N, CA, C and O atoms as a printed pandas DataFrame, in Angstrom:
     atom_number atom_name residue_name chain_id  residue_number  x_coord  y_coord  z_coord
0              1         N          UNK        A               1   68.847   75.414  128.111
1              2        CA          UNK        A               1   69.481   74.139  128.058
2              3         C          UNK        A               1   70.971   74.294  128.449
3              4         O          UNK        A               1   71.605   75.348  128.402
4              5         N          UNK        A               2   71.440   73.068  128.848
5              6        CA          UNK        A               2   72.849   73.107  129.449
6              7         C          UNK        A               2   73.610   72.158  128.391
7              8         O          UNK        A               2   73.029   71.661  127.426
8              9         N          UNK        A               3   74.959   71.963  128.675
9             10        CA          UNK        A               3   75.678   71.147  127.791
10            11         C          UNK        A               3   75.003   69.689  127.713
11            12         O          UNK        A               3   74.601   69.071  128.699
12            13         N          UNK        A               4   74.944   69.250  126.412
13            14        CA          UNK        A               4   74.323   67.859  126.184
14            15         C          UNK        A               4   75.176   66.955  126.972
15            16         O          UNK        A               4   76.405   66.935  126.903
16            17         N          UNK        A               5   74.373   66.131  127.803
17            18        CA          UNK        A               5   75.132   65.190  128.754
18            19         C          UNK        A               5   75.790   63.978  127.913
19            20         O          UNK        A               5   76.615   63.223  128.428
20            21         N          UNK        A               6   75.371   63.862  126.623
21            22        CA          UNK        A               6   76.156   62.751  125.919
22            23         C          UNK        A               6   77.559   63.407  125.330
23            24         O          UNK        A               6   78.402   62.673  124.814
24            25         N          UNK        A               7   77.722   64.615  125.424
25            26        CA          UNK        A               7   78.999   65.261  125.047
26            27         C          UNK        A               7   79.754   65.724  126.218
27            28         O          UNK        A               7   80.873   66.200  126.028
28            29         N          UNK        A               8   79.282   65.644  127.391
29            30        CA          UNK        A               8   79.899   66.261  128.555
30            31         C          UNK        A               8   81.275   65.648  128.758
31            32         O          UNK        A               8   82.267   66.367  128.877
32            33         N          UNK        A               9   81.342   64.254  128.799
33            34        CA          UNK        A               9   82.650   63.576  129.024
34            35         C          UNK        A               9   83.769   64.035  127.990
35            36         O          UNK        A               9   84.864   64.406  128.413
36            37         N          UNK        A              10   83.495   64.005  126.688
37            38        CA          UNK        A              10   84.285   64.383  125.758
38            39         C          UNK        A              10   84.729   65.897  125.801
39            40         O          UNK        A              10   85.847   66.270  125.447
40            41         N          UNK        A              11   83.805   66.669  126.240
41            42        CA          UNK        A              11   84.319   68.246  126.461
42            43         C          UNK        A              11   85.214   68.318  127.700
43            44         O          UNK        A              11   86.194   69.062  127.724
44            45         N          UNK        A              12   84.861   67.526  128.746
45            46        CA          UNK        A              12   85.702   67.378  129.933
46            47         C          UNK        A              12   87.159   67.120  129.514
47            48         O          UNK        A              12   88.089   67.872  129.805
48            49         N          UNK        A              13   87.264   66.037  128.836
49            50        CA          UNK        A              13   88.431   65.404  128.392
50            51         C          UNK        A              13   89.361   66.435  127.662
51            52         O          UNK        A              13   90.561   66.570  127.901
52            53         N          UNK        A              14   88.678   67.102  126.792
53            54        CA          UNK        A              14   89.357   68.245  126.004
54            55         C          UNK        A              14   89.766   69.331  126.837
55            56         O          UNK        A              14   90.800   69.966  126.625
56            57         N          UNK        A              15   88.891   69.586  127.885
57            58        CA          UNK        A              15   89.385   70.771  128.676
58            59         C          UNK        A              15   90.549   70.393  129.623
59            60         O          UNK        A              15   91.376   71.210  130.028
60            61         N          UNK        A              16   90.535   69.053  129.942
61            62        CA          UNK        A              16   91.594   68.649  130.852
62            63         C          UNK        A              16   92.923   68.695  130.016
63            64         O          UNK        A              16   93.991   69.105  130.470
64            65         N          UNK        A              17   92.747   68.264  128.843
65            66        CA          UNK        A              17   94.016   68.360  127.880
66            67         C          UNK        A              17   94.520   69.792  127.797
67            68         O          UNK        A              17   95.729   70.013  127.721
68            69         N          UNK        A              18   93.639   70.748  127.810
69            70        CA          UNK        A              18   93.886   72.195  127.675
70            71         C          UNK        A              18   94.674   72.549  128.954
71            72         O          UNK        A              18   95.738   73.168  128.924
72            73         N          UNK        A              19   94.051   72.095  130.120
73            74        CA          UNK        A              19   94.580   72.394  131.462
74            75         C          UNK        A              19   95.951   71.822  131.478
75            76         O          UNK        A              19   96.813   72.489  132.050
76            77         N          UNK        A              20   96.264   70.759  130.970
77            78        CA          UNK        A              20   97.631   70.163  130.969
78            79         C          UNK        A              20   98.551   70.984  130.134
79            80         O          UNK        A              20   99.705   71.160  130.527
80            81         N          UNK        A              21   98.133   71.504  129.006
81            82        CA          UNK        A              21   99.004   72.541  128.201
82            83         C          UNK        A              21   99.289   73.656  128.998
83            84         O          UNK        A              21  100.397   74.186  128.930
84            85         N          UNK        A              22   98.307   74.122  129.839
85            86        CA          UNK        A              22   98.470   75.339  130.491
86            87         C          UNK        A              22   99.479   75.164  131.590
87            88         O          UNK        A              22  100.329   76.020  131.835
88            89         N          UNK        A              23   99.351   73.917  132.312
89            90        CA          UNK        A              23  100.480   73.553  133.332
90            91         C          UNK        A              23  101.635   73.577  132.663
91            92         O          UNK        A              23  102.570   74.263  133.078
92            93         N          UNK        A              24  101.726   72.854  131.571
93            94        CA          UNK        A              24  103.133   72.830  130.798
94            95         C          UNK        A              24  103.823   74.112  130.509
95            96         O          UNK        A              24  105.044   74.261  130.562
96            97         N          UNK        A              25  102.901   75.083  130.181
97            98        CA          UNK        A              25  103.278   76.455  130.000
98            99         C          UNK        A              25  103.868   77.045  131.299
99           100         O          UNK        A              25  104.881   77.744  131.296
100          101         N          UNK        A              26  103.262   76.763  132.267
101          102        CA          UNK        A              26  103.807   77.360  133.676
102          103         C          UNK        A              26  105.100   76.764  133.991
103          104         O          UNK        A              26  105.979   77.479  134.472
104          105         N          UNK        A              27  105.325   75.400  133.744
105          106        CA          UNK        A              27  106.528   74.718  133.901
106          107         C          UNK        A              27  107.622   75.319  133.048
107          108         O          UNK        A              27  108.755   75.476  133.504
108          109         N          UNK        A              28  107.272   75.676  131.737
109          110        CA          UNK        A              28  108.196   76.131  130.766
110          111         C          UNK        A              28  108.666   77.505  131.342
111          112         O          UNK        A              28  109.864   77.786  131.294
112          113         N          UNK        A              29  107.768   78.359  131.879
113          114        CA          UNK        A              29  108.279   79.651  132.427
114          115         C          UNK        A              29  109.188   79.406  133.612
115          116         O          UNK        A              29  110.260   80.003  133.703
116          117         N          UNK        A              30  108.756   78.493  134.568
117          118        CA          UNK        A              30  109.460   78.290  135.703
118          119         C          UNK        A              30  110.907   77.762  135.363
119          120         O          UNK        A              30  111.830   77.994  136.143
120          121         N          UNK        A              31  111.098   77.070  134.231
121          122        CA          UNK        A              31  112.317   76.432  133.868
122          123         C          UNK        A              31  113.032   77.233  133.021
123          124         O          UNK        A              31  114.083   76.805  132.545
124          125         N          UNK        A              32  112.548   78.553  132.701
125          126        CA          UNK        A              32  113.183   79.523  131.872
126          127         C          UNK        A              32  113.460   78.954  130.407
127          128         O          UNK        A              32  114.535   79.099  129.825
128          129         N          UNK        A              33  112.428   78.333  129.923
129          130        CA          UNK        A              33  112.566   77.976  128.486
130          131         C          UNK        A              33  112.596   78.982  127.465
131          132         O          UNK        A              33  112.132   80.096  127.708
132          133         N          UNK        A              34  113.096   78.704  126.342
133          134        CA          UNK        A              34  113.209   79.678  125.275
134          135         C          UNK        A              34  111.888   80.224  124.929
135          136         O          UNK        A              34  110.934   79.455  124.810
136          137         N          UNK        A              35  111.739   81.669  124.735
137          138        CA          UNK        A              35  110.577   82.434  124.643
138          139         C          UNK        A              35  109.725   81.880  123.454
139          140         O          UNK        A              35  108.506   81.742  123.554
140          141         N          UNK        A              36  110.460   81.555  122.272
141          142        CA          UNK        A              36  109.686   81.097  121.160
142          143         C          UNK        A              36  108.972   79.809  121.306
143          144         O          UNK        A              36  107.878   79.571  120.794
144          145         N          UNK        A              37  109.719   78.925  122.100
145          146        CA          UNK        A              37  109.185   77.645  122.465
146          147         C          UNK        A              37  107.924   77.706  123.339
147          148         O          UNK        A              37  107.005   76.894  123.240
148          149         N          UNK        A              38  107.952   78.677  124.156
149          150        CA          UNK        A              38  106.723   78.974  124.949
150          151         C          UNK        A              38  105.511   79.377  124.071
151          152         O          UNK        A              38  104.389   78.871  124.096
152          153         N          UNK        A              39  105.956   80.375  123.301
153          154        CA          UNK        A              39  104.893   80.996  122.391
154          155         C          UNK        A              39  104.369   79.965  121.482
155          156         O          UNK        A              39  103.172   79.996  121.196
156          157         N          UNK        A              40  105.195   78.985  120.960
157          158        CA          UNK        A              40  104.676   77.894  120.243
158          159         C          UNK        A              40  103.475   77.173  120.982
159          160         O          UNK        A              40  102.403   76.946  120.422
160          161         N          UNK        A              41  103.753   76.839  122.276
161          162        CA          UNK        A              41  102.896   76.155  123.097
162          163         C          UNK        A              41  101.582   76.960  123.433
163          164         O          UNK        A              41  100.469   76.434  123.426
164          165         N          UNK        A              42  101.813   78.272  123.725
165          166        CA          UNK        A              42  100.803   79.194  123.712
166          167         C          UNK        A              42   99.778   79.134  122.586
167          168         O          UNK        A              42   98.568   79.208  122.799
168          169         N          UNK        A              43  100.307   79.000  121.405
169          170        CA          UNK        A              43   99.591   78.970  120.166
170          171         C          UNK        A              43   98.693   77.760  120.291
171          172         O          UNK        A              43   97.470   77.855  120.185
172          173         N          UNK        A              44   99.342   76.585  120.526
173          174        CA          UNK        A              44   98.610   75.301  120.534
174          175         C          UNK        A              44   97.501   75.315  121.457
175          176         O          UNK        A              44   96.403   74.857  121.141
176          177         N          UNK        A              45   97.764   75.860  122.673
177          178        CA          UNK        A              45   96.722   75.859  123.828
178          179         C          UNK        A              45   95.609   76.787  123.282
179          180         O          UNK        A              45   94.435   76.512  123.531
180          181         N          UNK        A              46   95.897   77.752  122.630
181          182        CA          UNK        A              46   94.779   78.789  122.009
182          183         C          UNK        A              46   93.901   78.114  120.939
183          184         O          UNK        A              46   92.677   78.231  120.873
184          185         N          UNK        A              47   94.662   77.406  120.125
185          186        CA          UNK        A              47   93.933   76.782  118.989
186          187         C          UNK        A              47   92.951   75.581  119.663
187          188         O          UNK        A              47   91.839   75.268  119.238
188          189         N          UNK        A              48   93.586   75.046  120.718
189          190        CA          UNK        A              48   92.663   73.975  121.392
190          191         C          UNK        A              48   91.440   74.477  121.946
191          192         O          UNK        A              48   90.404   73.818  121.860
192          193         N          UNK        A              49   91.488   75.659  122.539
193          194        CA          UNK        A              49   90.533   76.405  123.220
194          195         C          UNK        A              49   89.482   76.730  122.193
195          196         O          UNK        A              49   88.277   76.533  122.350
196          197         N          UNK        A              50   90.102   77.289  121.037
197          198        CA          UNK        A              50   89.139   77.759  119.964
198          199         C          UNK        A              50   88.482   76.588  119.318
199          200         O          UNK        A              50   87.323   76.758  118.942
200          201         N          UNK        A              51   88.998   75.510  119.144
201          202        CA          UNK        A              51   88.381   74.316  118.638
202          203         C          UNK        A              51   87.253   73.863  119.569
203          204         O          UNK        A              51   86.155   73.559  119.102
204          205         N          UNK        A              52   87.501   73.816  120.824
205          206        CA          UNK        A              52   86.536   73.581  121.834
206          207         C          UNK        A              52   85.280   74.557  121.757
207          208         O          UNK        A              52   84.114   74.175  121.857
208          209         N          UNK        A              53   85.672   75.814  121.573
209          210        CA          UNK        A              53   84.614   76.822  121.530
210          211         C          UNK        A              53   83.676   76.625  120.305
211          212         O          UNK        A              53   82.452   76.726  120.377
212          213         N          UNK        A              54   84.312   76.359  119.269
213          214        CA          UNK        A              54   83.467   76.177  118.079
214          215         C          UNK        A              54   82.598   74.985  118.144
215          216         O          UNK        A              54   81.469   75.013  117.654
216          217         N          UNK        A              55   83.117   73.850  118.781
217          218        CA          UNK        A              55   82.375   72.589  118.934
218          219         C          UNK        A              55   81.116   72.873  119.740
219          220         O          UNK        A              55   80.003   72.497  119.370
220          221         N          UNK        A              56   81.364   73.613  120.958
221          222        CA          UNK        A              56   80.417   74.046  121.910
222          223         C          UNK        A              56   79.371   74.833  121.212
223          224         O          UNK        A              56   78.176   74.563  121.332
224          225         N          UNK        A              57   79.833   75.830  120.465
225          226        CA          UNK        A              57   78.927   76.784  119.653
226          227         C          UNK        A              57   78.136   75.950  118.739
227          228         O          UNK        A              57   76.917   76.122  118.735
228          229         N          UNK        A              58   78.656   75.076  117.968
229          230        CA          UNK        A              58   77.887   74.171  117.072
230          231         C          UNK        A              58   76.886   73.373  117.802
231          232         O          UNK        A              58   75.809   73.218  117.225
232          233         N          UNK        A              59   77.037   72.846  118.946
233          234        CA          UNK        A              59   76.068   72.218  119.745
234          235         C          UNK        A              59   75.011   73.075  120.202
235          236         O          UNK        A              59   73.853   72.660  120.174
236          237         N          UNK        A              60   75.308   74.323  120.655
237          238        CA          UNK        A              60   74.384   75.212  121.028
238          239         C          UNK        A              60   73.336   75.702  119.895
239          240         O          UNK        A              60   72.145   75.947  120.086
240          241         N          UNK        A              61   73.989   75.785  118.765
241          242        CA          UNK        A              61   73.180   76.293  117.526
242          243         C          UNK        A              61   72.238   75.140  117.165
243          244         O          UNK        A              61   71.075   75.380  116.837
244          245         N          UNK        A              62   72.724   73.883  117.220
245          246        CA          UNK        A              62   71.974   72.701  116.867
246          247         C          UNK        A              62   70.753   72.350  117.821
247          248         O          UNK        A              62   69.742   71.736  117.479
248          249         N          UNK        A              63   71.031   72.841  119.049
249          250        CA          UNK        A              63   70.181   72.347  120.146
250          251         C          UNK        A              63   69.220   73.464  120.591
251          252         O          UNK        A              63   68.033   73.492  120.265
252          253         N          UNK        A              64   69.834   74.393  121.370
253          254        CA          UNK        A              64   69.162   75.454  122.018
254          255         C          UNK        A              64   68.565   76.394  120.945
255          256         O          UNK        A              64   67.359   76.632  121.004
256          257         N          UNK        A              65   69.264   76.904  120.040
257          258        CA          UNK        A              65   68.764   77.820  119.047
258          259         C          UNK        A              65   67.687   77.080  118.121
259          260         O          UNK        A              65   66.650   77.656  117.791
260          261         N          UNK        A              66   67.933   76.008  117.791
261          262        CA          UNK        A              66   66.987   75.338  116.814
262          263         C          UNK        A              66   65.619   75.165  117.705
263          264         O          UNK        A              66   64.491   75.424  117.283
264          265         N          UNK        A              67   65.894   74.737  118.858
265          266        CA          UNK        A              67   64.518   74.491  119.723
266          267         C          UNK        A              67   63.918   75.725  119.954
267          268         O          UNK        A              67   62.689   75.676  119.909
268          269         N          UNK        A              68   64.415   76.848  120.192
269          270        CA          UNK        A              68   63.928   78.099  120.550
270          271         C          UNK        A              68   63.166   78.601  119.139
271          272         O          UNK        A              68   62.017   79.041  119.184
272          273         N          UNK        A              69   63.801   78.507  118.075
273          274        CA          UNK        A              69   63.327   78.884  116.732
274          275         C          UNK        A              69   62.128   78.117  116.366
275          276         O          UNK        A              69   61.214   78.667  115.751
276          277         N          UNK        A              70   62.078   76.875  116.710
277          278        CA          UNK        A              70   60.917   75.946  116.617
278          279         C          UNK        A              70   59.817   76.399  117.295
279          280         O          UNK        A              70   58.696   76.386  116.786
280          281         N          UNK        A              71   60.080   76.866  118.585
281          282        CA          UNK        A              71   59.046   77.320  119.461
282          283         C          UNK        A              71   58.491   78.690  119.048
283          284         O          UNK        A              71   57.302   78.982  119.175
284          285         N          UNK        A              72   59.358   79.454  118.584
285          286        CA          UNK        A              72   59.036   80.878  118.083
286          287         C          UNK        A              72   58.880   81.866  119.317
287          288         O          UNK        A              72   59.153   81.532  120.470
288          289         N          UNK        A              73   58.465   82.969  118.993
289          290        CA          UNK        A              73   58.353   83.943  119.982
290          291         C          UNK        A              73   59.568   84.708  120.351
291          292         O          UNK        A              73   60.563   84.675  119.627
292          293         N          UNK        A              74   59.524   85.453  121.541
293          294        CA          UNK        A              74   60.684   86.347  121.980
294          295         C          UNK        A              74   61.865   85.477  122.296
295          296         O          UNK        A              74   62.989   85.957  122.149
296          297         N          UNK        A              75   61.712   84.176  122.740
297          298        CA          UNK        A              75   62.792   83.377  123.069
298          299         C          UNK        A              75   63.707   83.065  121.898
299          300         O          UNK        A              75   64.928   82.976  122.030
300          301         N          UNK        A              76   63.091   82.910  120.790
301          302        CA          UNK        A              76   63.822   82.595  119.515
302          303         C          UNK        A              76   64.805   83.869  119.225
303          304         O          UNK        A              76   65.977   83.725  118.879
304          305         N          UNK        A              77   64.281   84.915  119.380
305          306        CA          UNK        A              77   65.205   86.123  119.047
306          307         C          UNK        A              77   66.276   86.283  120.158
307          308         O          UNK        A              77   67.385   86.742  119.881
308          309         N          UNK        A              78   65.960   85.925  121.351
309          310        CA          UNK        A              78   66.873   86.045  122.417
310          311         C          UNK        A              78   68.081   85.044  122.167
311          312         O          UNK        A              78   69.247   85.428  122.260
312          313         N          UNK        A              79   67.739   83.751  121.847
313          314        CA          UNK        A              79   68.789   82.780  121.562
314          315         C          UNK        A              79   69.480   83.089  120.328
315          316         O          UNK        A              79   70.678   82.806  120.312
316          317         N          UNK        A              80   68.964   83.625  119.265
317          318        CA          UNK        A              80   69.643   83.896  118.038
318          319         C          UNK        A              80   70.615   85.181  118.431
319          320         O          UNK        A              80   71.745   85.227  117.943
320          321         N          UNK        A              81   70.196   86.116  119.232
321          322        CA          UNK        A              81   71.106   87.279  119.694
322          323         C          UNK        A              81   72.244   86.829  120.535
323          324         O          UNK        A              81   73.348   87.359  120.421
324          325         N          UNK        A              82   72.008   85.850  121.393
325          326        CA          UNK        A              82   73.010   85.300  122.354
326          327         C          UNK        A              82   74.022   84.588  121.355
327          328         O          UNK        A              82   75.208   84.908  121.439
328          329         N          UNK        A              83   73.647   83.681  120.454
329          330        CA          UNK        A              83   74.655   83.074  119.533
330          331         C          UNK        A              83   75.296   84.086  118.758
331          332         O          UNK        A              83   76.515   83.957  118.648
332          333         N          UNK        A              84   74.757   85.075  118.187
333          334        CA          UNK        A              84   75.331   86.077  117.454
334          335         C          UNK        A              84   76.533   86.836  118.244
335          336         O          UNK        A              84   77.664   86.979  117.779
336          337         N          UNK        A              85   76.129   87.266  119.427
337          338        CA          UNK        A              85   77.092   87.827  120.311
338          339         C          UNK        A              85   78.211   86.886  120.659
339          340         O          UNK        A              85   79.375   87.287  120.671
340          341         N          UNK        A              86   77.884   85.631  120.946
341          342        CA          UNK        A              86   79.034   84.620  121.123
342          343         C          UNK        A              86   80.004   84.503  120.041
343          344         O          UNK        A              86   81.224   84.460  120.198
344          345         N          UNK        A              87   79.284   84.447  118.765
345          346        CA          UNK        A              87   80.231   84.382  117.588
346          347         C          UNK        A              87   81.131   85.659  117.439
347          348         O          UNK        A              87   82.294   85.650  117.034
348          349         N          UNK        A              88   80.436   86.716  117.815
349          350        CA          UNK        A              88   81.280   87.916  117.545
350          351         C          UNK        A              88   82.422   87.958  118.702
351          352         O          UNK        A              88   83.508   88.431  118.366
352          353         N          UNK        A              89   82.280   87.552  119.890
353          354        CA          UNK        A              89   83.441   87.510  120.803
354          355         C          UNK        A              89   84.444   86.567  120.368
355          356         O          UNK        A              89   85.638   86.837  120.504
356          357         N          UNK        A              90   84.039   85.443  119.836
357          358        CA          UNK        A              90   84.999   84.428  119.250
358          359         C          UNK        A              90   85.901   84.987  118.145
359          360         O          UNK        A              90   87.119   84.823  118.082
360          361         N          UNK        A              91   85.118   85.688  117.261
361          362        CA          UNK        A              91   85.919   86.347  116.167
362          363         C          UNK        A              91   86.850   87.248  116.582
363          364         O          UNK        A              91   87.938   87.268  116.006
364          365         N          UNK        A              92   86.583   88.123  117.630
365          366        CA          UNK        A              92   87.452   89.198  118.092
366          367         C          UNK        A              92   88.604   88.619  118.908
367          368         O          UNK        A              92   89.623   89.299  119.027
368          369         N          UNK        A              93   88.516   87.301  119.535
369          370        CA          UNK        A              93   89.579   86.856  120.409
370          371         C          UNK        A              93   90.697   86.239  119.486
371          372         O          UNK        A              93   91.725   85.780  119.984
């Protein structure tokens, strides 16, 4: 399964907002803004990406993993492992 089409526009809107934050960071560096101000904006962009990641993970668990678990078999184990690995990557980041 891919991203739920009913959530696609909301996801794209959030990612465009993050993209704007990153462009703002580039401008701040170009304009020699104060380092702490830049770091504050880096933190905001990081938190925005983390929130997006958690929402996407939640959707994945609620749709892909649940569907695979209901079907059973090897696919269920694969989807659970994928989700577990994704969670581990998010925790490490």
